[in-house]
C-alpha positions as CSV (number, residue, x, y, z in Angstrom):
1,X,0.0,0.0,0.0
2,X,1.4,3.5,-0.9
3,X,2.2,6.1,1.7
4,X,-0.7,8.5,2.6
5,X,-0.3,12.1,1.8
6,X,-0.9,14.7,4.5
7,X,-3.9,17.0,3.9
8,X,-2.2,20.4,3.3
9,X,-5.1,22.2,5.0
10,X,-4.7,20.2,8.1
11,X,-0.9,20.6,8.0
12,X,-1.4,24.4,8.3
13,X,-4.1,24.3,11.0
14,X,-2.9,21.7,13.6
15,X,0.2,21.1,15.5
16,X,1.2,18.1,17.7
17,X,2.4,18.8,21.3
18,X,5.0,16.8,23.0
19,X,2.4,14.9,25.1
20,X,0.5,13.9,21.9
21,X,-2.4,16.5,22.1
22,X,-3.3,18.4,19.0
23,X,-3.2,22.2,19.2
24,X,-5.6,24.4,17.2
25,X,-6.6,28.0,16.9
26,X,-10.0,29.3,17.8
27,X,-12.6,30.3,15.2
28,X,-14.4,33.7,15.0
29,X,-11.2,35.8,15.1
30,X,-10.9,36.8,11.5
31,X,-13.5,39.4,10.6
32,X,-16.5,41.3,12.0
33,X,-14.4,42.1,15.1
34,X,-16.0,45.5,15.9
35,X,-19.1,44.0,17.5
36,X,-17.1,41.6,19.7
37,X,-15.9,42.7,23.1
38,X,-12.2,43.1,23.9
39,X,-12.4,40.3,26.4
40,X,-13.9,37.9,23.8
41,X,-11.3,38.8,21.2
42,X,-8.5,38.4,23.7
43,X,-9.8,34.9,24.8
44,X,-10.0,33.8,21.2
45,X,-6.3,34.6,20.7
46,X,-5.3,31.7,22.9
47,X,-4.7,28.3,21.4
48,X,-6.8,25.4,22.5
49,X,-6.8,21.6,21.9
50,X,-8.8,19.4,19.6
51,X,-11.6,17.5,21.3
52,X,-10.9,13.9,22.0
53,X,-13.8,12.7,19.7
54,X,-12.1,14.6,16.8
55,X,-8.5,13.5,17.4
56,X,-8.8,10.3,15.3
57,X,-10.0,12.3,12.3
58,X,-7.3,15.0,12.6
59,X,-4.6,12.4,13.0
60,X,-5.8,10.6,9.9
61,X,-5.7,13.9,7.9
62,X,-2.1,14.5,9.2
63,X,-1.2,10.9,8.0
64,X,-0.3,9.9,11.5
65,X,-1.4,6.5,12.8
């Protein structure tokens, strides 16, 4: 069986941590920012982790496991 190619969109959006979690950026931070509060925009800046139910799908897109 040939090697699987990594999905280039997933490659740009996700990163693996040393402990095996998958980091991601939060949505809703790209446009229409004037109506969002400063607190909301500040909290959306922080990175978060992919939910455990979605990890298998993301790892498959990254051609890992």
